[in-house]
Steps between C-alpha positions, in 0.01 A plus 500: 500500500528462122198360320572201277334657196628857537860493622541865402228613743540416868248518785670625813433428863279811505274346237599746225610380158815666366735477208746238619799736492332718763392228739812384681745770607331748739642802320385373162158429649467852637619650173262282298201580719554867579723664245603330180263576217301771674459778241753767591506859371731675746802600290744478791381149585527407134854632490589270790339204327684574176833522681447185705396302192830606348691383808312171488611413146682167523400443863198368688234752594499387861860623524381849410200490732713407799745779425244764408523688833876532449451610140260769617750625754786493252306686230326761716158336481532501120428871487602573138640845582721371780611197300580719199731707720711198598856496364800276448577508871155363575553222246824394669332515841213279385739251343616437856148457641441125536132555579415578136600352165854627443493527122664814363297506181168470682593763759609742229187421299278587796661843519480559126140375495413757765646771281308367199182502708551864591556584133162358391252744350220336698491258792642151521147379570374643172792356307472147637123468491502619140619149411226313687357210296135409474381277788506129431158354416559215746753428776801286433477144631864392528832663576617367166258746335659804665708677234852626555451791263219655299475747214413766757794426729732504200360836386529641852859381525584662169339829603673512838836427344447783254449730799823392665375234741715192564433145621155519345501200266171351373493220759573739784229733373247218489583429865438868571164485320402206720621663819324832437168340410513583131435134416316233697692174500346352813390155402141385482391407850741730682317722747686805364385442145278768352252222426491427872355846560831680551614729223853498635739285301839347521700212375746231567856625497526419132720789421793377695738537209806700413397666177542836641797711402 
């Protein structure tokens, strides 16, 4: 399936070329093709993405994808108002829920991030997209070119932290930028690349790092 000259882009059995990370596991493939990198402006959806990127820090993204239905159930569909109303009893309950990531700091951060979201003067969409970089003049060719952080992700991290958000380190925020379609890191030749006629974007799970407290 992998071409000898472009190991980072794989042609699947359906004839479509994909970034290699999104070509094997069925859930990754669906996420790569249908969701990751599609420009997103719904603030509630963005809140979910922000929280899940925080849970992912230090883990593989596929772990989060497979547990996302349980996360949604545990955190009331990531409705910021309902999450903000959760208390210490909810934290203890979720620490016993093996279907999610049982990390006290990340659970507590999700609740505090919901409260910070509700305290914003504007919307989360407006805040996040205010840090969007200029589009790249050409698509990246190799996974080795995908950055872990950028000046914009560092600035976004700094701003969110100043507003009381947690688990929003620069690497985690670059992963969020990729996931929400703020940057296009699909590699040249991938059928989801903007240069392939699709303005949706996404990226390899480069931001799988624990920089996040």
